[in-house]
C-alpha positions in Angstrom: 88.0 97.6 119.1 86.2 100.8 118.1 88.8 102.7 120.1 91.6 101.0 118.2 89.8 102.0 114.9 89.5 105.6 116.0 93.2 105.7 117.1 94.3 104.3 113.8 92.4 106.8 111.7 93.1 109.8 113.9 96.8 109.5 114.5 99.4 111.0 112.2 101.9 108.4 113.1 101.9 105.5 110.7 103.5 103.1 113.1 100.9 103.8 115.8 98.1 103.4 113.2 99.6 100.1 112.0 99.9 98.7 115.6 96.3 99.7 116.4 95.1 98.0 113.2 97.0 94.8 113.9 95.7 94.7 117.4 92.2 95.3 116.1 92.6 92.5 113.6 93.8 90.1 116.3 90.8 91.0 118.6 88.4 90.6 115.7 89.8 87.2 114.9 89.5 86.1 118.5 85.9 87.4 118.7 84.9 85.7 115.4 86.5 82.4 116.7 84.7 82.7 120.0 81.2 83.6 118.6 81.2 81.8 115.3 78.6 79.2 116.5 76.6 81.6 118.5 72.9 81.9 117.4 72.5 85.6 118.4 72.1 87.6 115.1 73.1 90.8 116.8 76.5 89.3 117.6 77.0 88.3 113.9 75.8 91.8 112.8 78.3 93.4 115.1 81.1 91.2 113.9 80.3 92.0 110.3 80.4 95.7 111.1 83.8 95.2 112.7 85.0 93.4 109.6 83.8 96.3 107.4 85.6 98.8 109.7 88.8 96.8 109.5 88.6 96.6 105.7 88.0 100.3 105.5 91.0 101.0 107.8 93.2 98.7 105.7 92.2 100.5 102.5 92.9 103.9 104.1 96.4 102.8 105.1 97.1 101.4 101.7 95.9 104.6 100.0 98.1 106.6 102.4 101.1 104.4 101.8 100.6 104.7 98.0 100.3 108.5 98.3 103.5 108.6 100.4 105.4 106.5 97.8 104.2 108.8 95.0 105.2 111.9 96.9 108.6 110.4 97.7 109.2 109.5 94.0 108.2 113.0 92.9 110.6 114.6 95.5 113.3 112.2 94.4 112.7 113.1 90.7 112.8 116.8 91.5 116.0 116.4 93.4 117.6 114.6 90.4 116.6 117.5 88.2 118.0 120.0 90.6 121.5 118.4 90.0 121.2 118.8 86.3 123.2 121.7 84.8 121.1 124.5 83.3 
C-alpha cells in the first residue's frame, strides 16, 4: 500500500495517480475489514497510519485538481481577451 501511495504522489500522470489511490483505498478497506476485530494494537496503529496517508493523498489530488481548474479558467479568460479588438 505504501508503494501505491508513493506512486500516486510521485507520478505526473493524474490518471495513474488516481488509479493508484483507488487501489490503495480498496486494499485499505479490505485490511480494515479483515483486522477490525483483531486485538493487536500495532495493527490498528498501522491501519490508522494508512488512513491518514490516504486522506493526505486525497487532499493533494483535490488541491491539484483545483489548481488545474483555476489555471484552465485563467488561460480561457486570457484567450477570450486575445480575441478582443484593441
